[in-house]
N, C-alpha and C positions, 0 to 999 in steps of 0.2 A: 876855761879856752882854748884849752887842748883837746878837749870832749871835744868840741862845737869844729876844731882845725880838724881831726881827725876824721869826723863824720861826714865833713865837705869834702874830704880827700876819697874818701870811699865813695861815695854820691859822681863826683866828679870821676874817677877812676872807671866806676861801672858805666856810667855814659859813653864814656870814649870806647870801653871794650865791647858793650853793647851794638852800638851805633855804627861801630867799623863795618863788621858782615854785611850790612845793608848797602853801604856807601860802596864797598868791594863790587857787591851783587851789580848795582844800580852801574858802575862803572863796566864789568863784563858784558854786563845789557847794554851799553852806551857803543862801546868796539862791535857788539853782534850788528848793530844799527847800522854804523859807521861802512861794516864792512856788506850789510845788504843793500845798501843803496849801489854800492857800484856794480852787484851783482846785478840786480834786476837791468841795471842800463846793459850791462856786458850782455844777457841772455834775450833784451830786446823784448823786457815785459811791462807793458805799458800800463795793465793795472798794477803793476807792485812799484810800480814807478809812484801810481799816486796814492799807493798805500802807503807808503813812505813820509806824506806830508800829514799834517793835522788837517781834519776834514774840513776845516773853517777854512779853510786854505793859507797859502804861506807865500813868500817873496825868494825870487831867484835873480840875485844879483852877477850880473855878467861883465865882464869889462868888454864882451864882445857883442851887445846889445846896446842899444843907445837910452833904454827906459827900465826900470824892472819889470819883470815877466811875473803876474799873481798866479801864484799856481793852485788852482782848484777843479776839480775832477768834474768836467763838463763834456759835453757832447763835441763841443768844438775842439778840445783840448785833446782828447781821446782821440779824434780824428785826425787830428795833425800829426800826432805822435806816433799812430799808426802810417801813416803815409810815410814819417820820417823813415821809418825803421823797414820800409820795403825799398828804401833807395841807399840807405848808410849803413855802415857798420859802424859801432862805436865800441874802443876797449878803454876802460878807465883802470888804472891801479895806483893807489895809496904808496906814498913814500916819506917813510917817520912819523904817523900820524900822531898827533896829539890829542889824547882823550882828560876831560875836567869834569865833573860832575859838584853843581853849585844847589842843594836843595831840590827842585823837582826841574833845573835848568840842565842841559848837557851842552857842552862843545865841543866840538871835534877841529881840527885845523892840520894844516900839515901842504905836504906839497904831492902833486899827483902827475902823474902822466896819463897825456887826453891824445888818444889817437883816434880820426874819424875819418873813413875814406868813404866814398861816394860809388858805391856798386856797380853805377850804368856806364860809369869813365873808370874807372880803378885808380883811378887820382887819390891819395890820401893824404893826410899832414898829420903829424903829431907834436905836439906841444907840452909843455912842461908848465904847468900851472900850480899856483898858490892858493888855495881854498880851504873854507871856514863852515860850518855849520852850527845853526844854533839848535838844538832840540827843545823839549818840553815833554816831559811824560805824562802822557794821557791815559787812563784807562790802564794802566800798569805796562805801557808801550812808550817807546820813544818815538815820536815823530817830530819830524822838521817844522819848525816856522820861518827857517831863513837859510839859504845858503849863497855865497858867496865864492866865486871865482874868477882869475885873470892870470893870464898869462905871465911867464917869469922872460923877461926879454935877455935877448941874446946878445952876447957882446957885437956881432951884427946888426942888431936892432939900435944898438946905442950909438956906435962908432961911424 
């Protein structure tokens, strides 16, 4: 009985020790994917935006839209975002993002600064948003399947 307990403990300890570096690598890769999303938006990289998403498409839920937006690389969406970036500037920044890896699913959530300016009028607006992204590891890379964000109301909006 003692031998069985010792062997079981050794196998369990080996599993925990061996799998831990893989989890740490996945977490580091997930953090890089979360930062990459902001980088492609901030540099107005239309191709990069679509490369962040799973090729089969994903869903973007935004409180500023009346309906979920399917994200799939198509000529219509590429044209839309190309034109949007010709007239707008956007700057996104994460504040205290959190990351979690569960199997081949990655979760990123936190607060975000979201500044958009219309370059034709020079009028801009900064919002602080709560955001969350769900990723899946596909072909060794983290790809978005769902992203949702909503503005955090200020006291002025509440009262």
